[in-house]
N, C-alpha and C positions, 0 to 999 in steps of 0.2 A: 529351131526346127526347120528343116529344108522345105522348099516349096515343091509342089508336084510339077513335073515337066514331062509332057507326053512325046517329046522328040526321041529319036532313036538313041539308045544309051548302051554302054558296054560296062561290064563289071571289071573293077580293078582293085588292087590292094593299096590302101593308104600308105604312102611312103614315110609318114612322120614316125620317128622313133618312139613317140609317146603312146602310140596306139598301133603296134604292129599287127598286120592281118585285118585291120578294120576294113570291112567291105562297104563300098559305096558305089553308086551308079555315076559314072563319069559321062558327061555329055560331050558330043563332038566339039562344041564351042569352048569347052574347058570348065563349064559350071558343073556342080554336083548336086544331086538330090539323094535323100536317104531312101533306102529300101524299106519296105513295110516292116520286116523283122526288126530293123534298127530303130524305126520310129516307135515300135511297140516297146522295145527295150528301154529307150530313152524315157518314155512315159512312165514305165514301171519304176525306173530308177529315181525319177523326180518325186513320184508319189511316196516311195519308200523313204527317200532322203528327208522329205518333209515330215514324215512320221517320226523319224529318228531325231530330228532337230526339235520338234515340238515337245517331246517327253522331257528332255533336260531343261527346256525353257520353262516348263511348268514348275519344276523344282526351283529354278533360279528366281522365278517370280514369287513363289511362296517364301523363299529365304529373304528376299528384299522386304516383303511385307512384314515378316516377323521382326526384322531389324528395325523397320519403321516404328512398329508398335513399342519396341523397347527404348527407342530414342525419345528424348524430350521434344515437345512441339517447337517448330521453328529451328533456326540454326542452319549452318552450312551443310551438315551431314544430311539433314532431311532434304535439302535441295538436291544433293547428289543422288539420293535414293529415289526421289521423284523423277529425276531425269533418267535414271536407270530403268524405272518402270515404263516410262514413255518409250524408250528404245526397245524394251522387250515386247511391248504391244505392237510397235512398228514391225519388228521381225515376224511376229505372229501374223499380222495382216499381209505382209509380203509373201509368206509361205502360203496363206490361204489364196491369195491372188494367183500365185504360180500354179497351185492345184487347179484353180478354175481354168487357167489357160490350157493346161494339159487335157482337161476334160471337155473342152469346147467341141472337139471333132466328134464326140459321141452323142451329139444332139439328136433328138427325136421330135420332129415337128408334128403338132396336133392342132386341132381347132380349139380356140380358147377365147372366152369373153375378155375383152380389154378391161372392162370395169373391174372384174375380179383381180386381174393382174395389177392394176393401179392400186386397188384397195390393199392388197398384200404388200406391195412395195412401200406405200405410205405408212403402213403399220410398222414396218421395220424401222422407219426413221422417226416414229412418233415421239420417242423419249428425247432424242437430241433436239427435235424441233420444239418440244415443250420447254426444254431447258433454255433455249435461245429465244423463247417468246415468239416463235414463228408460226404462222397460221397456214394450213394447207387449204387450197381451193381446188376441188376436182370437178371437172365438167366434161360431158361427152355422152354419146348415145349408149344407153344401157345394154342394147342388144348387139352392138358392134363386135365382130369376131376377127381374130387374127390367126394366121397359120404360122406357128413358130414353136420352138421348144419352150414350153411354158415356164419351166424353172429358170432357164437362162434369161428369158425375157424379163421375168420378175427381178432377177439380179441386175439386169441392165437398167431398168427403170429406177430401181432402188439406188443404184450408184449415182444416177443423174440427180435424184432427189437429195441424196446425201450431200453431194457437192453444192447443190443450191442452198441447202440449209447452212452448210459450213461457211459459205462465202457471202451470204446475205446478212445485212445488219439486223441487230436484235429488234424484234417487233414488226418485222416486215412480213410479206405474204409470198408464198411459193405456189404457183399455179401449175397444175397438172391437167392437161386437156388431151382429148383424142377425137379423131374424126376419120371418116372415109375419104380417101383422096382419089386422084385420077389413076387410071390403069389398074383399078382394083387393088389399091394400096391403102394401108392403115397408117395414120400418122399419130404418134404419141409424143406430145411436147411437154417439156418442163421449163417453165419461165421463172427466173429468179430476180433478185434486186441487188446483184453484186456490183453494179456500177459499170458493167461491161468489161471485156477482156482486152487489154492493150494489144496493138498489132504485133509488137515484138514478141509477146508471150504466145499469141495465137498461132504462130508458126510451129510451136513445139508442143501444143497441148495433147496431141495424140502420140507423142514419142514415149516409148516405154521408159519407166523410171524417172520421167520428168514430172516434178510436182512443185507447186508453189505453196503447198500446205506443209506445216510443221509436223503433221501426223500422217500425211498421205504416203502411199507407196509409189505413186507415179505410174501405176498399172491400170487404174480404174477406167479411164476413158479409152485407153487402148483396147481393153477387154470388151467394153461396150461396142466399140467400132467393129471388132472381130465377130462378136455375137451377131450383129446386124448383117455383116457381109456373108458369114457362113450360112445365115438363114435366108439369103436371097434379098436382103434389104440394104440399107445404108444409114449412116448417122449424119445428120446435118446440124449446123449451128450458125448462130449469128447474133450480133449485138442488137439490142432494141434501138429503134430510131431516136428515142428520147434520151438514150445514154444511161438509163436507170438500171439496166441489167442485161442479161442475155437469155437466149432460148436454145435449148438442145432438143432436136426432134429425131425420134426413131421412126424410120419408114420401113414397114414390113409388108409382106403379102397378106392380103385380106382373104376372107372366106366367102 
């Protein structure tokens, strides 16, 4: 999706044979930005395409599960079927993340209690945390409020918690804390026990489709970062001094 640029622009027709008549705004420097109608059309196309892909995926998933039921336990066939189901779920998550990206610009900021946002976000990750034997610790002012799109901020916090659960060892603790900061800002932090992020990997953690997880889409942290930036905030991170884990912090406007 093109970036907004408020410099003087002129309309031209895209010369590529693959899209004759494609209208874009051409900047004097040679860069291009999409017009609003094109941005709208692209959003609609992605959302409809996601719907069209998900329907047959549901059928494929049901078919795989049926064959699994008919196959004897264990064996090479079951391994292939398990791998196929994992890939189907990965495609589903990628589609869901792409839909989230498309809808980011339709955010509506409201005043919301941070405690309620954290409670909902941790609730989404409760099952996976329980399965991994991971305990949540939440602490912060119960009356602290943030000015943000509540639904998107819940998504962002839940994504950070999900990552913390996935990369922390079994039986460890994930801490979610929040506080009022300088310049009327609210800080929501998620601290894990992942052992820290190596410097080589740290340079790419926000790159779209980069993931060190076998089940991840590589869009999660990029989406969290965009939610923060579009809401007038930022996403910070750092390894803990003792090397036991890392902490991601969402910084957003307070109320």
